[in-house]
C-alpha positions as CSV (number, residue, x, y, z in Angstrom):
1,M,65.3,-30.9,-120.6
2,A,65.2,-28.4,-117.5
3,M,68.2,-26.0,-116.1
4,Q,69.5,-26.2,-112.4
5,A,69.2,-23.1,-110.6
6,S,72.9,-23.1,-110.4
7,D,73.1,-23.1,-114.1
8,I,71.5,-20.4,-114.8
9,E,73.0,-18.2,-111.8
10,A,76.4,-19.3,-112.9
11,M,75.7,-18.1,-116.7
12,I,74.6,-14.8,-115.7
13,K,77.6,-14.4,-113.2
14,A,79.9,-15.4,-116.0
15,A,78.6,-12.4,-118.5
16,L,78.0,-10.1,-115.5
17,P,81.0,-11.0,-112.8
18,D,79.8,-8.0,-110.4
19,A,76.0,-9.2,-110.6
20,Q,74.2,-10.1,-107.5
21,V,72.3,-13.0,-108.4
22,E,69.1,-14.8,-106.8
23,I,67.2,-17.8,-108.4
24,R,63.6,-19.1,-107.3
25,D,62.2,-22.2,-108.5
26,L,58.5,-21.4,-109.0
27,A,56.8,-24.4,-109.5
28,G,59.5,-27.3,-108.4
29,D,60.1,-28.3,-111.8
30,G,63.0,-26.8,-113.0
31,D,61.5,-24.8,-115.7
32,H,59.9,-22.4,-113.9
33,Y,62.1,-19.5,-112.5
34,S,62.4,-16.3,-111.1
35,A,65.4,-14.2,-110.7
36,T,66.6,-10.9,-109.4
37,V,69.7,-9.9,-110.8
38,I,71.5,-6.4,-109.2
39,S,74.6,-5.4,-111.6
40,E,76.4,-1.9,-112.2
41,A,76.2,-3.1,-115.7
42,F,72.7,-2.0,-115.5
43,R,72.8,1.6,-114.7
44,G,72.0,4.1,-117.1
45,L,69.8,1.3,-119.6
46,T,66.4,0.7,-119.8
47,R,64.5,-2.0,-118.2
48,L,64.6,-3.4,-121.6
49,K,68.0,-3.3,-122.3
50,Q,69.0,-4.6,-118.6
51,H,66.9,-7.8,-119.6
52,Q,68.4,-8.4,-122.8
53,L,71.7,-8.3,-121.1
54,V,70.4,-11.5,-118.7
55,Y,68.9,-12.8,-121.8
56,A,72.0,-12.6,-123.8
57,A,73.5,-14.3,-120.5
58,L,71.6,-17.5,-121.1
59,Q,72.9,-18.2,-124.5
60,G,69.7,-19.1,-126.2
61,K,68.5,-21.2,-123.5
62,M,65.2,-19.5,-122.9
63,G,62.4,-21.2,-124.8
64,G,64.4,-24.2,-124.4
65,E,66.4,-25.8,-121.9
66,L,64.7,-22.8,-119.6
67,H,60.9,-22.4,-120.3
68,A,60.3,-19.3,-118.3
69,L,61.9,-16.7,-116.1
70,A,60.3,-13.8,-114.1
71,L,63.0,-11.2,-114.2
72,Q,63.7,-8.5,-112.0
73,T,66.8,-6.1,-112.4
74,Q,68.4,-3.3,-110.6
75,T,71.4,-1.8,-110.2
76,P,73.0,-1.8,-106.8
């Protein structure tokens, strides 16, 4: 089952309340998205740790309901 972009955004914002989130459906199939996430929570963290925070926010949906997420993270 595919995820809606709005669901992905809501899950990220629930975990990172200050986040600015932009989600794009890359293939129009609800399975392949790209996301840009900007959050102060990323300050001082490696890119790997930043991505891990976002994946943790998705609560295990990656690889199941959400097949692919091209992720870009940055601080404000």
